[in-house]
C-alpha positions in Angstrom: 8.7 4.5 73.5 6.4 1.8 73.3 6.1 -1.1 75.4 5.1 -4.0 73.4 4.8 -6.9 75.9 1.4 -4.2 76.8 0.0 -4.6 73.4 -1.9 -7.3 71.9 -3.9 -5.8 68.6 -2.0 -3.0 66.4 -4.8 -1.2 64.3 -2.9 0.8 61.5 -4.0 3.7 59.5 -2.5 3.8 55.7 -2.7 7.3 54.1 0.1 9.0 56.0 0.7 6.4 58.2 2.2 3.3 56.1 1.8 5.1 52.8 3.1 8.3 51.8 0.4 11.1 52.0 2.2 12.4 48.9 0.4 10.9 46.6 -3.2 11.5 48.1 -2.0 15.3 48.3 -1.3 15.1 44.8 -3.8 14.3 43.5 -6.2 16.1 44.9 -4.9 20.1 44.9 -2.7 19.4 41.1 -4.1 16.2 39.2 -7.7 16.5 39.8 -7.7 20.1 39.3 -6.0 19.8 35.8 -7.9 16.8 34.3 -11.5 18.2 35.7 -10.5 21.4 33.6 -9.9 19.3 30.7 -13.2 17.6 31.1 -15.6 20.2 32.1 -13.5 23.2 31.1 -12.3 26.5 32.8 -8.8 27.6 34.4 -7.1 24.9 36.5 -6.3 27.3 38.9 -9.5 29.0 40.0 -11.3 25.4 39.7 -8.0 24.0 42.5 -9.5 27.2 44.9 -13.5 26.4 43.9 -12.5 22.4 45.1 -10.8 23.1 47.9 -13.4 25.3 49.4 -16.0 22.5 48.3 -13.7 19.5 49.6 -12.7 21.2 52.7 -16.5 21.6 53.7 -16.9 18.0 54.4 -13.8 17.7 56.5 -14.4 15.3 59.0 -17.5 13.8 57.4 -17.4 10.1 55.6 -18.1 12.5 52.5 -14.4 13.6 52.8 -13.2 10.4 52.0 -15.6 9.4 49.5 -14.6 8.7 46.3 -18.6 8.2 44.8 -20.0 10.6 46.7 -16.9 13.2 44.3 -17.5 11.5 41.4 -21.1 12.4 41.9 -20.5 16.0 43.1 -18.0 17.0 40.1 -19.3 14.5 37.7 -16.3 12.5 37.2 -14.4 8.9 37.4 -12.3 9.8 40.7 -11.1 6.3 40.2 -10.2 6.1 37.0 -8.5 9.8 37.5 -6.9 8.0 40.3 -5.4 5.5 38.8 -3.8 7.8 36.0 -1.5 9.0 39.1 -1.1 5.7 40.9 2.4 5.5 39.9 2.8 7.6 43.4 1.8 5.2 45.4 4.6 4.2 47.9 4.5 3.1 51.2 6.8 5.4 53.6 10.8 4.1 53.8 10.4 2.5 56.7 6.8 0.8 56.8 8.4 -2.8 55.5 10.2 -3.2 58.2 7.6 -2.0 60.5 4.9 -4.6 59.3 7.6 -7.4 59.2 8.7 -6.6 62.6 4.8 -7.0 63.7 4.2 -10.1 61.8 7.2 -11.8 63.5 5.7 -10.6 67.1 2.7 -11.8 69.0 0.5 -9.0 68.3 -2.2 -9.1 65.7 -2.0 -6.4 62.8 -5.2 -4.8 61.6 -5.5 -1.8 58.9 -8.2 0.6 59.4 -8.7 3.2 57.2 -11.3 6.0 56.0 -10.2 5.4 52.9 -13.1 4.5 50.1 -13.4 1.0 48.7 -12.0 2.1 45.3 -9.3 4.1 46.6 -8.3 0.9 49.0 -7.8 -1.8 46.6 -5.8 0.9 44.3 -3.6 1.1 46.9 -3.5 -2.9 48.0 -2.6 -3.5 44.0 0.0 -1.6 43.8 1.7 -2.1 47.2 2.2 -5.6 49.2 0.6 -3.9 52.6 -2.1 -7.2 52.1 0.4 -9.1 52.7 1.5 -7.9 56.7 -1.9 -7.5 57.4 -4.9 -9.9 59.2 -7.5 -8.0 58.8 -8.7 -5.1 56.8 -11.8 -2.0 57.6 -12.5 0.7 55.7 -15.3 3.3 57.8 -17.3 3.0 54.5 -18.5 -0.3 56.1 -20.0 1.3 58.9 -20.9 4.5 57.7 -19.2 6.7 60.3 -15.5 7.8 59.8 -13.1 7.3 62.5 -12.9 10.5 63.6 -16.6 9.8 65.4 -16.7 7.7 68.3 -19.2 5.1 66.5 -16.7 3.9 64.7 -14.8 2.3 67.5 -17.5 1.0 69.4 -18.7 -0.8 65.7 -15.4 -1.5 65.3 -15.1 -3.7 68.8 -18.4 -5.3 68.2 -17.3 -6.4 64.8 -13.7 -7.8 65.8 -13.1 -8.0 69.7 -10.6 -6.1 71.0 -9.2 -4.8 74.2 -8.2 -1.2 73.9 -6.0 -1.1 77.3 -4.2 -3.7 75.3 -4.3 -1.9 71.9 -1.7 0.9 69.6 -3.5 2.4 67.1 -0.9 4.7 64.7 -2.7 7.4 62.7 -1.5 10.7 61.5 -4.5 12.3 62.1 -5.3 14.1 65.5 -8.6 14.1 65.2 -9.4 10.2 64.5 -6.5 10.0 67.2 -8.9 11.7 70.0 -12.0 9.9 69.3 -10.1 6.5 69.8 -8.3 8.3 72.7 -12.1 8.9 73.8 -13.1 5.6 73.3 -10.4 4.3 75.9 -7.3 2.9 73.5 -4.3 3.0 75.5 -1.5 3.0 73.3 -1.2 5.8 70.6 1.2 6.6 67.8 1.5 9.5 65.2 3.6 10.5 62.0 5.7 13.3 61.9 5.8 13.9 58.1 2.7 11.9 56.8 3.6 14.1 53.4 7.6 13.4 52.1 6.8 16.1 50.4 5.9 18.6 53.6 7.4 19.9 56.5 7.8 17.8 59.6 5.8 18.3 62.0 6.3 19.3 65.7 4.5 20.0 68.7 2.1 16.9 68.5 -0.5 16.4 71.0 0.9 12.6 70.6 3.8 10.7 70.8 5.4 10.6 67.4 8.2 9.7 65.4 9.6 10.5 61.9 10.7 6.7 61.3 8.8 3.4 62.9 12.3 2.5 62.9 12.2 4.5 66.4 9.7 1.9 67.6 11.7 -1.1 66.5 12.6 -3.7 68.1 9.7 -5.8 68.4 10.1 -8.8 70.5 9.5 -11.7 68.4 6.5 -13.9 69.3 8.0 -17.0 71.6 7.8 -20.9 70.1 
């Protein structure tokens, strides 16, 4: 599926790609409405519907991912509430083997995420992702989400990479679209970003259920 000899740089998304998206989905759809109702009063089910409408209105924008924005809008400490269910943070089962194989290869591995710094820090604290990644960038540093073409231009200026020899692995189609339009040649997505939800079929990009499907990766030569 992947010609590893044609790739020098691997850009990896975090949530739904390396990490199980169940944590984030559970937080926004279940834990946040419950805790919001406890803090501000109201019916959790009604609040859940209202919150989803409010959140979905920002989909694709940097606000969608910004915990500072939602803390202000909802008058709650989002990072503190996310910490309450941090035990649910978990890599996909095949993530460790994939990262180990990348580390042993000639490829440089970067984490390229839309996650807010508060969420990124929490997940780095609860996983060993940081031990496998040479560079980490969050779109909040550029003020543009990965869905925006400007993100990719700024990333290339910040850390040079050759789009023709770069692989992006991401679970979001609009991000993959933006990367493809920028010129990134190698694109891969996940068939099941959330382990508690159905496997996705008929995707627009090459997709795997497990990273085992793209292993082995040839190790670097001495």
